[in-house]
N, CA, C and O atoms as CSV, one atom per row, in Angstrom:
chain,resi,resn,atom,element,x,y,z
A,1,MET,N,N,0.719,-1.315,-0.080
A,1,MET,CA,C,0.031,0.275,-0.109
A,1,MET,C,C,0.875,1.325,-0.076
A,1,MET,O,O,0.624,2.275,-0.819
A,2,LEU,N,N,1.817,1.360,0.620
A,2,LEU,CA,C,2.591,2.404,0.705
A,2,LEU,C,C,3.691,2.887,-0.348
A,2,LEU,O,O,4.370,3.907,-0.227
A,3,TRP,N,N,3.746,1.969,-1.409
A,3,TRP,CA,C,4.487,2.117,-2.839
A,3,TRP,C,C,3.911,3.501,-3.522
A,3,TRP,O,O,4.540,4.379,-4.113
A,4,ARG,N,N,2.577,3.402,-3.256
A,4,ARG,CA,C,1.942,4.570,-3.708
A,4,ARG,C,C,2.508,5.829,-3.512
A,4,ARG,O,O,2.539,6.723,-4.358
A,5,TYR,N,N,3.067,5.896,-2.099
A,5,TYR,CA,C,3.287,7.536,-1.891
A,5,TYR,C,C,4.786,7.596,-2.116
A,5,TYR,O,O,5.380,8.321,-1.319
A,6,GLY,N,N,5.337,7.138,-2.806
A,6,GLY,CA,C,6.942,7.279,-3.072
A,6,GLY,C,C,7.138,8.658,-3.661
A,6,GLY,O,O,8.089,9.300,-3.215
A,7,ARG,N,N,6.395,9.203,-4.581
A,7,ARG,CA,C,6.497,10.487,-5.202
A,7,ARG,C,C,6.022,11.457,-4.159
A,7,ARG,O,O,6.308,12.635,-4.373
A,8,THR,N,N,5.323,11.166,-3.032
A,8,THR,CA,C,4.787,12.183,-2.144
A,8,THR,C,C,5.689,12.363,-1.333
A,8,THR,O,O,5.881,13.503,-0.910
A,9,ILE,N,N,6.454,11.324,-0.917
A,9,ILE,CA,C,7.812,11.402,-0.015
A,9,ILE,C,C,8.743,12.071,-0.231
A,9,ILE,O,O,9.265,12.886,0.530
A,10,LEU,N,N,9.153,11.686,-1.692
A,10,LEU,CA,C,9.947,12.776,-2.248
A,10,LEU,C,C,9.671,13.936,-2.596
A,10,LEU,O,O,10.630,14.580,-3.022
A,11,THR,N,N,8.535,14.522,-2.564
A,11,THR,CA,C,8.031,16.009,-2.972
A,11,THR,C,C,8.158,16.389,-1.525
A,11,THR,O,O,8.687,17.494,-1.408
A,12,SER,N,N,7.839,15.817,-0.384
A,12,SER,CA,C,7.547,16.465,0.744
A,12,SER,C,C,8.717,17.351,1.312
A,12,SER,O,O,8.521,18.371,1.973
A,13,ILE,N,N,10.204,16.752,0.919
A,13,ILE,CA,C,10.966,17.389,1.433
A,13,ILE,C,C,11.450,18.567,1.151
A,13,ILE,O,O,11.916,19.345,1.984
A,14,PRO,N,N,11.332,18.824,-0.474
A,14,PRO,CA,C,11.402,20.034,-1.129
A,14,PRO,C,C,10.119,21.060,-0.628
A,14,PRO,O,O,10.349,22.247,-0.395
A,15,VAL,N,N,9.061,20.610,-0.520
A,15,VAL,CA,C,7.863,21.274,0.136
A,15,VAL,C,C,8.024,22.199,1.194
A,15,VAL,O,O,7.816,23.399,1.370
A,16,ALA,N,N,8.608,20.927,2.051
A,16,ALA,CA,C,8.826,21.507,3.546
A,16,ALA,C,C,10.069,22.774,3.642
A,16,ALA,O,O,10.016,23.728,4.418
A,17,ALA,N,N,11.235,22.486,2.590
A,17,ALA,CA,C,12.138,23.537,2.284
A,17,ALA,C,C,11.777,24.595,1.932
A,17,ALA,O,O,12.251,25.604,2.453
A,18,ALA,N,N,10.917,24.656,1.033
A,18,ALA,CA,C,10.090,25.903,0.393
A,18,ALA,C,C,9.140,26.332,1.342
A,18,ALA,O,O,8.953,27.474,0.922
A,19,ILE,N,N,8.331,26.205,2.433
A,19,ILE,CA,C,7.624,26.578,3.228
A,19,ILE,C,C,8.372,26.995,4.261
A,19,ILE,O,O,7.906,27.954,4.877
A,20,GLY,N,N,9.548,26.491,4.688
A,20,GLY,CA,C,10.416,27.126,5.557
A,20,GLY,C,C,10.884,28.067,5.220
A,20,GLY,O,O,10.901,28.957,6.071
A,21,ALA,N,N,11.490,28.383,3.877
A,21,ALA,CA,C,12.235,29.554,3.098
A,21,ALA,C,C,11.078,30.608,3.511
A,21,ALA,O,O,11.309,31.611,4.187
A,22,LEU,N,N,10.044,30.317,3.108
A,22,LEU,CA,C,9.117,31.455,3.022
A,22,LEU,C,C,8.667,32.013,4.533
A,22,LEU,O,O,8.075,33.069,4.754
A,23,LEU,N,N,9.052,31.145,5.390
A,23,LEU,CA,C,8.665,31.214,6.948
A,23,LEU,C,C,10.099,32.409,7.317
A,23,LEU,O,O,10.043,33.417,8.022
A,24,GLY,N,N,11.156,31.921,6.656
A,24,GLY,CA,C,12.548,32.758,7.048
A,24,GLY,C,C,12.118,34.046,6.093
A,24,GLY,O,O,12.003,35.130,6.664
A,25,VAL,N,N,11.943,33.995,5.056
A,25,VAL,CA,C,11.513,35.336,4.532
A,25,VAL,C,C,10.758,36.429,5.453
A,25,VAL,O,O,11.078,37.615,5.529
A,26,ALA,N,N,9.658,35.780,6.160
A,26,ALA,CA,C,8.596,36.380,6.727
A,26,ALA,C,C,9.151,37.058,7.948
A,26,ALA,O,O,8.952,38.183,8.407
A,27,MET,N,N,10.128,35.756,8.461
A,27,MET,CA,C,10.908,36.557,9.809
A,27,MET,C,C,12.006,38.033,9.437
A,27,MET,O,O,12.145,39.071,10.085
A,28,TYR,N,N,12.581,37.642,8.293
A,28,TYR,CA,C,13.250,38.554,7.833
A,28,TYR,C,C,12.802,40.070,7.524
A,28,TYR,O,O,13.563,41.033,7.626
A,29,LEU,N,N,11.374,40.140,7.110
A,29,LEU,CA,C,10.589,41.189,6.672
A,29,LEU,C,C,10.054,41.812,7.835
A,29,LEU,O,O,9.941,43.037,7.861
A,30,PHE,N,N,9.646,40.966,8.990
A,30,PHE,CA,C,8.954,41.546,9.806
A,30,PHE,C,C,9.506,41.543,11.125
A,30,PHE,O,O,8.956,41.734,12.209
A,31,GLY,N,N,10.874,41.252,10.790
A,31,GLY,CA,C,11.819,40.942,12.492
A,31,GLY,C,C,12.265,42.439,12.717
A,31,GLY,O,O,11.680,43.437,12.296
A,32,ASN,N,N,13.414,42.390,13.462
A,32,ASN,CA,C,14.076,43.649,13.949
A,32,ASN,C,C,14.532,44.394,12.679
A,32,ASN,O,O,15.267,43.772,11.912
A,33,SER,N,N,14.185,45.629,12.377
A,33,SER,CA,C,14.602,46.578,11.155
A,33,SER,C,C,15.941,46.983,11.409
A,33,SER,O,O,16.576,47.214,10.380
A,34,GLU,N,N,16.517,47.128,12.413
A,34,GLU,CA,C,18.042,47.695,12.529
A,34,GLU,C,C,19.036,46.154,12.265
A,34,GLU,O,O,19.997,46.204,11.497
A,35,TYR,N,N,18.764,45.180,12.803
A,35,TYR,CA,C,19.387,44.205,12.131
A,35,TYR,C,C,19.171,43.689,10.732
A,35,TYR,O,O,19.953,42.917,10.177
A,36,ARG,N,N,17.973,44.197,10.150
A,36,ARG,CA,C,17.669,43.911,8.770
A,36,ARG,C,C,18.560,45.086,7.970
A,36,ARG,O,O,19.126,44.670,6.959
A,37,SER,N,N,18.754,46.503,8.296
A,37,SER,CA,C,19.423,47.432,7.382
A,37,SER,C,C,20.627,47.073,7.521
A,37,SER,O,O,21.249,46.902,6.473
A,38,HIS,N,N,21.433,46.816,8.970
A,38,HIS,CA,C,22.645,46.287,8.792
A,38,HIS,C,C,23.388,45.002,8.354
A,38,HIS,O,O,24.599,44.881,8.166
A,39,GLY,N,N,22.391,44.042,8.227
A,39,GLY,CA,C,22.862,43.082,7.644
A,39,GLY,C,C,22.932,42.845,6.203
A,39,GLY,O,O,23.802,42.096,5.759
A,40,GLY,N,N,22.071,43.434,5.420
A,40,GLY,CA,C,22.040,43.563,3.886
A,40,GLY,C,C,21.480,42.223,3.693
A,40,GLY,O,O,20.714,41.618,4.443
A,41,TRP,N,N,22.008,41.829,2.508
A,41,TRP,CA,C,21.622,40.477,1.352
A,41,TRP,C,C,22.198,39.234,2.373
A,41,TRP,O,O,21.617,38.149,2.371
A,42,GLY,N,N,23.196,39.436,3.106
A,42,GLY,CA,C,23.615,38.323,3.937
A,42,GLY,C,C,22.710,37.846,4.832
A,42,GLY,O,O,22.468,36.647,4.973
A,43,THR,N,N,22.087,38.921,5.579
A,43,THR,CA,C,20.977,38.529,6.457
A,43,THR,C,C,20.153,37.846,6.021
A,43,THR,O,O,19.738,36.795,6.510
A,44,PHE,N,N,19.694,38.555,4.687
A,44,PHE,CA,C,18.669,37.904,3.910
A,44,PHE,C,C,18.532,36.288,3.551
A,44,PHE,O,O,17.624,35.463,3.653
A,45,GLY,N,N,19.851,36.266,3.097
A,45,GLY,CA,C,20.196,34.924,2.808
A,45,GLY,C,C,20.694,33.573,4.131
A,45,GLY,O,O,20.784,32.349,4.034
A,46,TYR,N,N,20.915,34.478,5.229
A,46,TYR,CA,C,20.835,33.528,6.375
A,46,TYR,C,C,19.431,32.849,6.912
A,46,TYR,O,O,19.236,31.730,7.388
A,47,TRP,N,N,18.438,34.046,6.633
A,47,TRP,CA,C,16.875,33.740,7.336
A,47,TRP,C,C,16.662,32.838,6.281
A,47,TRP,O,O,16.307,31.754,6.744
A,48,VAL,N,N,16.733,32.834,5.002
A,48,VAL,CA,C,16.115,32.096,4.025
A,48,VAL,C,C,16.558,30.400,4.211
A,48,VAL,O,O,15.905,29.357,4.253
A,49,ALA,N,N,17.928,30.715,4.289
A,49,ALA,CA,C,18.724,29.340,4.597
A,49,ALA,C,C,18.232,28.668,5.984
A,49,ALA,O,O,17.816,27.515,6.094
A,50,LEU,N,N,18.342,29.470,6.858
A,50,LEU,CA,C,17.712,28.882,8.255
A,50,LEU,C,C,16.294,28.338,8.180
A,50,LEU,O,O,16.101,27.201,8.612
A,51,GLY,N,N,15.199,29.095,7.633
A,51,GLY,CA,C,14.058,28.532,7.389
A,51,GLY,C,C,14.080,27.543,6.656
A,51,GLY,O,O,13.703,26.533,7.250
A,52,ALA,N,N,14.359,27.385,5.612
A,52,ALA,CA,C,14.814,25.838,4.897
A,52,ALA,C,C,15.314,24.815,5.317
A,52,ALA,O,O,14.937,23.677,5.039
A,53,GLY,N,N,16.420,25.187,6.193
A,53,GLY,CA,C,16.914,24.117,7.148
A,53,GLY,C,C,16.163,23.394,8.036
A,53,GLY,O,O,16.167,22.173,8.190
A,54,PHE,N,N,15.384,24.397,8.729
A,54,PHE,CA,C,14.576,24.155,9.854
A,54,PHE,C,C,13.052,23.603,9.284
A,54,PHE,O,O,12.173,23.124,10.000
A,55,GLY,N,N,13.000,23.751,8.180
A,55,GLY,CA,C,11.692,22.959,7.290
A,55,GLY,C,C,11.943,21.637,7.078
A,55,GLY,O,O,11.115,20.755,7.304
A,56,VAL,N,N,13.343,21.402,6.538
A,56,VAL,CA,C,13.876,19.900,6.211
A,56,VAL,C,C,13.884,19.227,7.356
A,56,VAL,O,O,13.358,18.117,7.431
A,57,VAL,N,N,14.539,19.868,8.487
A,57,VAL,CA,C,14.694,19.211,9.898
A,57,VAL,C,C,13.168,18.682,10.522
A,57,VAL,O,O,12.860,17.626,11.074
A,58,THR,N,N,12.558,19.612,10.261
A,58,THR,CA,C,10.983,19.243,10.960
A,58,THR,C,C,10.458,18.324,10.074
A,58,THR,O,O,9.890,17.356,10.579
A,59,ALA,N,N,10.523,18.412,8.664
A,59,ALA,CA,C,9.939,17.356,7.721
A,59,ALA,C,C,10.422,16.010,7.905
A,59,ALA,O,O,9.639,15.092,7.663
A,60,LEU,N,N,11.621,15.746,8.305
A,60,LEU,CA,C,12.011,14.522,8.186
A,60,LEU,C,C,11.248,13.499,9.083
A,60,LEU,O,O,10.862,12.421,8.630
A,61,PRO,N,N,11.035,13.910,10.465
A,61,PRO,CA,C,10.246,13.242,11.595
A,61,PRO,C,C,8.722,12.927,11.193
A,61,PRO,O,O,8.001,11.949,11.394
A,62,ALA,N,N,8.472,14.495,10.363
A,62,ALA,CA,C,7.090,14.397,10.084
A,62,ALA,C,C,6.728,13.481,8.939
A,62,ALA,O,O,5.607,12.975,8.971
A,63,VAL,N,N,7.589,13.185,7.863
A,63,VAL,CA,C,7.412,12.176,7.028
A,63,VAL,C,C,7.666,10.783,7.554
A,63,VAL,O,O,7.130,9.855,6.948
A,64,LEU,N,N,8.307,10.560,8.454
A,64,LEU,CA,C,8.214,9.216,9.232
A,64,LEU,C,C,6.833,8.924,9.652
A,64,LEU,O,O,6.217,7.908,9.332
A,65,GLU,N,N,6.396,9.861,10.375
A,65,GLU,CA,C,5.441,9.435,11.554
A,65,GLU,C,C,4.224,9.345,10.295
A,65,GLU,O,O,3.399,8.459,10.517
A,66,ALA,N,N,4.035,10.013,9.211
A,66,ALA,CA,C,2.896,9.957,8.518
A,66,ALA,C,C,3.187,8.698,7.850
A,66,ALA,O,O,2.158,8.330,7.284
A,67,ILE,N,N,4.028,7.977,7.692
A,67,ILE,CA,C,4.346,6.776,6.773
A,67,ILE,C,C,3.865,5.599,7.859
A,67,ILE,O,O,3.151,4.663,7.497
A,68,ILE,N,N,4.370,5.765,9.323
A,68,ILE,CA,C,3.938,5.236,10.174
A,68,ILE,C,C,2.530,5.016,10.340
A,68,ILE,O,O,2.026,3.893,10.345
A,69,THR,N,N,1.922,6.046,10.471
A,69,THR,CA,C,0.409,6.062,10.641
A,69,THR,C,C,-0.319,5.396,9.628
A,69,THR,O,O,-1.181,4.528,9.758
A,70,LEU,N,N,0.220,6.006,8.419
A,70,LEU,CA,C,-0.519,5.316,7.070
A,70,LEU,C,C,-0.377,3.772,6.955
A,70,LEU,O,O,-1.331,3.115,6.538
A,71,ALA,N,N,0.756,3.193,7.304
A,71,ALA,CA,C,1.058,1.899,7.503
A,71,ALA,C,C,-0.084,1.144,8.341
A,71,ALA,O,O,-0.802,0.234,7.926
A,72,LEU,N,N,-0.087,1.780,9.728
A,72,LEU,CA,C,-0.924,1.129,10.724
A,72,LEU,C,C,-2.306,1.314,10.195
A,72,LEU,O,O,-3.061,0.358,10.376
A,73,THR,N,N,-2.808,2.406,9.546
A,73,THR,CA,C,-4.023,2.279,9.245
A,73,THR,C,C,-4.280,1.500,8.076
A,73,THR,O,O,-5.349,0.925,7.871
A,74,GLY,N,N,-3.362,1.487,7.362
A,74,GLY,CA,C,-3.723,0.528,6.193
A,74,GLY,C,C,-3.648,-0.977,6.255
A,74,GLY,O,O,-3.987,-1.705,5.322
A,75,ARG,N,N,-3.135,-1.440,7.535
A,75,ARG,CA,C,-2.862,-2.728,8.161
A,75,ARG,C,C,-4.314,-2.921,8.842
A,75,ARG,O,O,-4.887,-3.987,8.621
A,76,SER,N,N,-4.927,-1.978,9.636
A,76,SER,CA,C,-6.307,-2.395,10.139
A,76,SER,C,C,-7.272,-2.585,9.384
A,76,SER,O,O,-7.991,-3.581,9.306
A,77,LEU,N,N,-7.314,-1.450,8.701
A,77,LEU,CA,C,-8.401,-1.555,7.544
A,77,LEU,C,C,-7.961,-1.822,5.889
A,77,LEU,O,O,-7.431,-0.947,5.205
A,78,PRO,N,N,-8.234,-2.967,5.478
A,78,PRO,CA,C,-7.660,-3.056,4.283
A,78,PRO,C,C,-7.939,-2.511,2.961
A,78,PRO,O,O,-7.294,-2.688,1.927
A,79,ARG,N,N,-9.242,-1.659,3.187
A,79,ARG,CA,C,-9.780,-0.834,1.875
A,79,ARG,C,C,-9.963,0.373,2.658
A,79,ARG,O,O,-11.125,0.706,2.889
A,80,THR,N,N,-9.103,1.018,3.062
A,80,THR,CA,C,-9.302,2.347,4.043
A,80,THR,C,C,-10.081,3.240,2.875
A,80,THR,O,O,-9.829,3.011,1.692
A,81,PRO,N,N,-10.954,4.179,3.223
A,81,PRO,CA,C,-11.397,5.407,2.283
A,81,PRO,C,C,-10.358,6.296,2.296
A,81,PRO,O,O,-9.413,6.203,3.079
A,82,THR,N,N,-10.507,7.345,1.287
A,82,THR,CA,C,-9.299,8.233,0.960
A,82,THR,C,C,-9.437,9.260,2.145
A,82,THR,O,O,-8.393,9.590,2.706
A,83,ALA,N,N,-10.599,9.783,2.567
A,83,ALA,CA,C,-10.805,10.488,3.607
A,83,ALA,C,C,-10.030,10.225,5.066
A,83,ALA,O,O,-9.405,11.031,5.756
A,84,GLU,N,N,-10.306,8.762,5.292
A,84,GLU,CA,C,-9.376,8.216,6.537
A,84,GLU,C,C,-7.970,8.299,6.257
A,84,GLU,O,O,-7.251,8.831,7.103
A,85,ARG,N,N,-7.395,7.787,5.037
A,85,ARG,CA,C,-5.992,8.047,4.768
A,85,ARG,C,C,-5.245,9.498,5.008
A,85,ARG,O,O,-4.205,9.699,5.636
A,86,VAL,N,N,-6.168,10.544,4.251
A,86,VAL,CA,C,-5.956,11.779,4.523
A,86,VAL,C,C,-5.737,12.255,5.911
A,86,VAL,O,O,-4.660,12.620,6.382
A,87,LYS,N,N,-6.826,12.211,6.479
A,87,LYS,CA,C,-6.639,12.394,8.100
A,87,LYS,C,C,-5.601,11.576,8.856
A,87,LYS,O,O,-4.825,12.153,9.618
A,88,ALA,N,N,-5.549,10.183,8.671
A,88,ALA,CA,C,-4.351,9.577,9.262
A,88,ALA,C,C,-2.971,10.498,8.933
A,88,ALA,O,O,-2.228,11.112,9.697
A,89,GLY,N,N,-2.955,10.365,7.793
A,89,GLY,CA,C,-1.633,11.040,7.376
A,89,GLY,C,C,-1.262,12.278,7.824
A,89,GLY,O,O,-0.093,12.485,8.152
A,90,GLY,N,N,-2.295,13.326,7.895
A,90,GLY,CA,C,-2.348,14.608,8.212
A,90,GLY,C,C,-2.006,14.838,9.735
A,90,GLY,O,O,-1.336,15.803,10.104
A,91,TRP,N,N,-2.565,13.786,10.684
A,91,TRP,CA,C,-2.303,13.885,11.893
A,91,TRP,C,C,-1.157,13.218,12.459
A,91,TRP,O,O,-0.577,13.546,13.494
A,92,GLY,N,N,-0.809,12.019,11.506
A,92,GLY,CA,C,0.430,11.565,11.831
A,92,GLY,C,C,2.105,12.555,11.562
A,92,GLY,O,O,3.216,12.450,12.081
A,93,ALA,N,N,1.621,13.326,10.671
A,93,ALA,CA,C,2.615,14.325,10.278
A,93,ALA,C,C,2.859,15.338,11.248
A,93,ALA,O,O,3.943,15.749,11.662
A,94,ALA,N,N,1.347,15.790,11.646
A,94,ALA,CA,C,1.573,17.152,12.524
A,94,ALA,C,C,2.190,16.426,14.085
A,94,ALA,O,O,2.839,17.152,14.838
A,95,ALA,N,N,1.925,15.000,14.452
A,95,ALA,CA,C,2.846,14.487,15.599
A,95,ALA,C,C,3.752,14.599,15.516
A,95,ALA,O,O,4.372,15.189,16.400
A,96,GLY,N,N,4.541,13.968,14.108
A,96,GLY,CA,C,6.221,13.936,14.102
A,96,GLY,C,C,6.668,15.440,14.316
A,96,GLY,O,O,7.544,15.700,15.140
A,97,ALA,N,N,6.072,16.398,13.585
A,97,ALA,CA,C,6.676,17.826,13.716
A,97,ALA,C,C,6.730,18.316,14.963
A,97,ALA,O,O,7.818,18.680,15.409
A,98,LEU,N,N,5.638,18.400,15.682
A,98,LEU,CA,C,5.345,18.526,17.303
A,98,LEU,C,C,6.559,17.918,18.002
A,98,LEU,O,O,7.360,18.584,18.657
A,99,ALA,N,N,6.639,16.439,17.785
A,99,ALA,CA,C,7.549,15.881,18.700
A,99,ALA,C,C,9.015,16.453,18.405
A,99,ALA,O,O,9.761,16.788,19.325
A,100,VAL,N,N,9.363,16.538,17.094
A,100,VAL,CA,C,10.662,17.366,17.168
A,100,VAL,C,C,10.872,18.491,18.026
A,100,VAL,O,O,11.993,18.709,18.485
A,101,TRP,N,N,9.782,19.307,18.312
A,101,TRP,CA,C,9.988,20.497,19.044
A,101,TRP,C,C,9.937,20.339,20.277
A,101,TRP,O,O,10.473,21.196,20.980
A,102,VAL,N,N,9.348,19.323,20.828
A,102,VAL,CA,C,8.866,18.987,22.189
A,102,VAL,C,C,10.272,18.494,22.512
A,102,VAL,O,O,10.701,18.882,23.598
A,103,VAL,N,N,10.947,17.840,21.901
A,103,VAL,CA,C,12.209,17.238,22.198
A,103,VAL,C,C,13.099,18.413,22.686
A,103,VAL,O,O,13.545,18.615,23.815
A,104,VAL,N,N,13.274,19.293,21.298
A,104,VAL,CA,C,14.187,20.632,21.600
A,104,VAL,C,C,13.578,21.341,22.918
A,104,VAL,O,O,14.413,21.645,23.769
A,105,THR,N,N,12.314,21.623,23.174
A,105,THR,CA,C,12.014,22.186,24.296
A,105,THR,C,C,12.644,21.724,25.610
A,105,THR,O,O,13.203,22.412,26.465
A,106,ALA,N,N,12.424,20.368,25.581
A,106,ALA,CA,C,12.949,19.194,26.668
A,106,ALA,C,C,14.277,19.473,26.957
A,106,ALA,O,O,14.694,19.676,28.097
A,107,LEU,N,N,14.986,19.489,25.897
A,107,LEU,CA,C,16.614,19.423,25.978
A,107,LEU,C,C,17.098,20.875,26.204
A,107,LEU,O,O,18.287,20.995,26.500
A,108,SER,N,N,16.382,21.941,26.110
A,108,SER,CA,C,16.903,23.384,25.876
A,108,SER,C,C,16.248,24.231,27.111
A,108,SER,O,O,16.883,25.183,27.566
A,109,ALA,N,N,14.915,23.862,27.674
A,109,ALA,CA,C,14.330,24.383,28.441
A,109,ALA,C,C,15.056,24.684,29.886
A,109,ALA,O,O,14.851,25.767,30.432
A,110,PRO,N,N,15.813,23.810,30.421
A,110,PRO,CA,C,16.429,24.281,31.599
A,110,PRO,C,C,17.612,25.182,31.662
A,110,PRO,O,O,18.114,25.661,32.679
A,111,TRP,N,N,18.030,25.360,30.276
A,111,TRP,CA,C,19.106,26.579,29.852
A,111,TRP,C,C,18.872,27.693,29.360
A,111,TRP,O,O,19.747,28.556,29.432
A,112,THR,N,N,17.665,27.960,28.747
A,112,THR,CA,C,17.030,29.009,28.024
A,112,THR,C,C,15.727,29.393,28.746
A,112,THR,O,O,15.160,28.796,29.660
A,113,SER,N,N,15.414,30.441,28.167
A,113,SER,CA,C,13.792,30.976,28.368
A,113,SER,C,C,13.083,30.669,27.221
A,113,SER,O,O,11.998,31.194,26.970
A,114,GLY,N,N,13.623,29.851,26.505
A,114,GLY,CA,C,12.814,29.426,25.191
A,114,GLY,C,C,11.534,28.539,25.208
A,114,GLY,O,O,10.959,28.326,24.141
A,115,LEU,N,N,11.068,28.018,26.357
A,115,LEU,CA,C,9.939,27.303,26.450
A,115,LEU,C,C,8.784,27.740,25.614
A,115,LEU,O,O,8.223,26.902,24.907
A,116,GLY,N,N,8.440,28.797,25.629
A,116,GLY,CA,C,7.244,29.643,25.234
A,116,GLY,C,C,7.384,29.406,23.543
A,116,GLY,O,O,6.473,28.941,22.859
A,117,LEU,N,N,8.723,29.826,23.016
A,117,LEU,CA,C,9.019,29.928,22.028
A,117,LEU,C,C,9.060,28.658,21.045
A,117,LEU,O,O,8.509,28.645,19.944
A,118,PHE,N,N,9.731,27.676,21.552
A,118,PHE,CA,C,9.769,26.564,21.160
A,118,PHE,C,C,8.891,25.709,21.120
A,118,PHE,O,O,9.101,24.766,20.358
A,119,LEU,N,N,7.721,25.721,21.839
A,119,LEU,CA,C,6.300,25.028,21.728
A,119,LEU,C,C,5.745,25.824,20.530
A,119,LEU,O,O,5.432,25.165,19.538
A,120,THR,N,N,5.596,27.072,20.502
A,120,THR,CA,C,5.041,27.873,19.744
A,120,THR,C,C,5.566,27.358,18.382
A,120,THR,O,O,4.705,26.869,17.651
A,121,ILE,N,N,6.718,27.384,17.966
A,121,ILE,CA,C,7.138,26.955,16.737
A,121,ILE,C,C,7.004,25.429,16.555
A,121,ILE,O,O,7.404,24.986,15.478
A,122,GLY,N,N,6.565,24.678,17.337
A,122,GLY,CA,C,6.037,23.306,17.331
A,122,GLY,C,C,4.941,23.175,17.030
A,122,GLY,O,O,4.648,22.244,16.280
A,123,PHE,N,N,3.908,24.098,17.528
A,123,PHE,CA,C,2.337,24.072,17.004
A,123,PHE,C,C,2.215,24.652,15.990
A,123,PHE,O,O,1.153,24.447,15.403
A,124,VAL,N,N,3.172,25.572,15.366
A,124,VAL,CA,C,2.830,26.289,13.867
A,124,VAL,C,C,3.506,25.134,13.112
A,124,VAL,O,O,2.833,24.802,12.136
A,125,ALA,N,N,4.706,24.376,13.279
A,125,ALA,CA,C,5.266,23.364,12.640
A,125,ALA,C,C,4.428,22.055,12.462
A,125,ALA,O,O,4.591,21.321,11.488
A,126,ALA,N,N,3.609,21.826,13.358
A,126,ALA,CA,C,2.612,20.749,13.259
A,126,ALA,C,C,1.665,20.961,12.411
A,126,ALA,O,O,1.392,20.190,11.491
A,127,GLY,N,N,0.947,22.286,12.711
A,127,GLY,CA,C,-0.107,22.701,11.658
A,127,GLY,C,C,0.120,22.484,10.170
A,127,GLY,O,O,-0.537,21.835,9.356
A,128,THR,N,N,1.306,23.253,10.026
A,128,THR,CA,C,1.970,23.454,8.667
A,128,THR,C,C,2.323,22.042,8.066
A,128,THR,O,O,2.269,21.879,6.847
A,129,SER,N,N,2.641,21.138,8.817
A,129,SER,CA,C,2.960,19.962,8.186
A,129,SER,C,C,1.905,19.090,7.862
A,129,SER,O,O,1.796,18.422,6.833
A,130,GLY,N,N,0.861,19.170,9.160
A,130,GLY,CA,C,-0.348,18.166,8.846
A,130,GLY,C,C,-1.201,18.988,7.708
A,130,GLY,O,O,-1.790,18.250,6.918
A,131,ILE,N,N,-1.327,20.104,7.542
A,131,ILE,CA,C,-1.921,20.536,6.278
A,131,ILE,C,C,-1.302,20.236,4.958
A,131,ILE,O,O,-1.976,19.979,3.961
A,132,ALA,N,N,-0.210,20.268,4.973
A,132,ALA,CA,C,0.907,19.866,3.719
A,132,ALA,C,C,0.765,18.471,3.705
A,132,ALA,O,O,0.497,17.995,2.602
A,133,ALA,N,N,0.859,17.812,4.501
A,133,ALA,CA,C,0.520,16.100,4.359
A,133,ALA,C,C,-0.693,15.658,4.024
A,133,ALA,O,O,-0.891,14.530,3.572
A,134,ALA,N,N,-1.574,16.512,4.222
A,134,ALA,CA,C,-3.096,16.066,3.927
A,134,ALA,C,C,-3.275,16.775,2.494
A,134,ALA,O,O,-4.147,16.266,1.789
A,135,VAL,N,N,-2.729,17.641,2.071
A,135,VAL,CA,C,-2.848,18.042,0.766
A,135,VAL,C,C,-2.451,17.303,-0.320
A,135,VAL,O,O,-3.005,17.110,-1.401
A,136,LEU,N,N,-0.850,16.713,0.370
A,136,LEU,CA,C,0.010,15.664,-0.745
A,136,LEU,C,C,-0.652,14.368,-0.775
A,136,LEU,O,O,-0.836,13.820,-1.862
A,137,ILE,N,N,-1.029,13.822,0.315
A,137,ILE,CA,C,-1.858,12.608,0.313
A,137,ILE,C,C,-3.247,12.568,-0.651
A,137,ILE,O,O,-3.558,11.760,-1.527
A,138,ARG,N,N,-3.898,13.659,-0.185
A,138,ARG,CA,C,-5.241,13.852,-1.059
A,138,ARG,C,C,-4.674,13.746,-2.641
A,138,ARG,O,O,-5.171,12.885,-3.367
A,139,TRP,N,N,-3.762,14.520,-3.095
A,139,TRP,CA,C,-3.326,14.579,-4.766
A,139,TRP,C,C,-2.830,13.284,-5.000
A,139,TRP,O,O,-3.016,12.851,-6.137
A,140,THR,N,N,-2.173,12.477,-4.100
A,140,THR,CA,C,-1.859,10.867,-4.328
A,140,THR,C,C,-3.008,9.987,-4.338
A,140,THR,O,O,-2.985,9.041,-5.125
A,141,GLU,N,N,-3.934,10.143,-3.639
A,141,GLU,CA,C,-4.992,9.608,-3.942
A,141,GLU,C,C,-5.928,9.680,-5.176
A,141,GLU,O,O,-6.364,8.728,-5.823
A,142,ALA,N,N,-6.153,11.045,-5.376
A,142,ALA,CA,C,-6.731,11.416,-6.522
A,142,ALA,C,C,-6.034,10.592,-7.996
A,142,ALA,O,O,-6.580,10.034,-8.949
A,143,ARG,N,N,-4.722,10.809,-7.673
A,143,ARG,CA,C,-3.846,10.326,-8.936
A,143,ARG,C,C,-4.226,9.093,-9.227
A,143,ARG,O,O,-4.566,8.788,-10.370
A,144,HIS,N,N,-4.210,8.139,-8.110
A,144,HIS,CA,C,-4.319,6.608,-8.217
A,144,HIS,C,C,-5.810,6.200,-8.365
A,144,HIS,O,O,-6.141,5.038,-8.602
A,145,ARG,N,N,-6.682,7.211,-8.214
A,145,ARG,CA,C,-7.920,6.810,-8.473
A,145,ARG,C,C,-8.417,6.689,-9.537
A,145,ARG,O,O,-9.409,6.036,-9.861
A,146,LYS,N,N,-7.370,7.671,-10.470
A,146,LYS,CA,C,-7.957,7.559,-11.946
A,146,LYS,C,C,-7.694,6.611,-12.827
A,146,LYS,O,O,-8.218,6.642,-13.941
């Protein structure tokens, strides 16, 4: 059953990098204006690369968790309806993305004051990953239904 998601798995990493790069651009544009004016194009490139890197690092466990969730759902229901697969993959990807940031929070919270920041990033990443996974899985299901 999972063989049909090969192209989706391969496209999810560049999609995550693109979403992360867009969030990096947003951080650059709406962040500290003094930092932006002194940094120039190097600062812009830094935020784009940082966003893309965070997107990829968050996407890897999200993809893994979506695969595990789809495999478990597919094993329990041999002919799972498309809506159930989309829900399962979306929730699985969201859980995987959130798990990364919960671990980052747990490892860094005793030494930093970033508890709220890291958990906020985790919930934003979970929502973004869940929606992106649901869209990609729906496209895959539509492609294989034809």
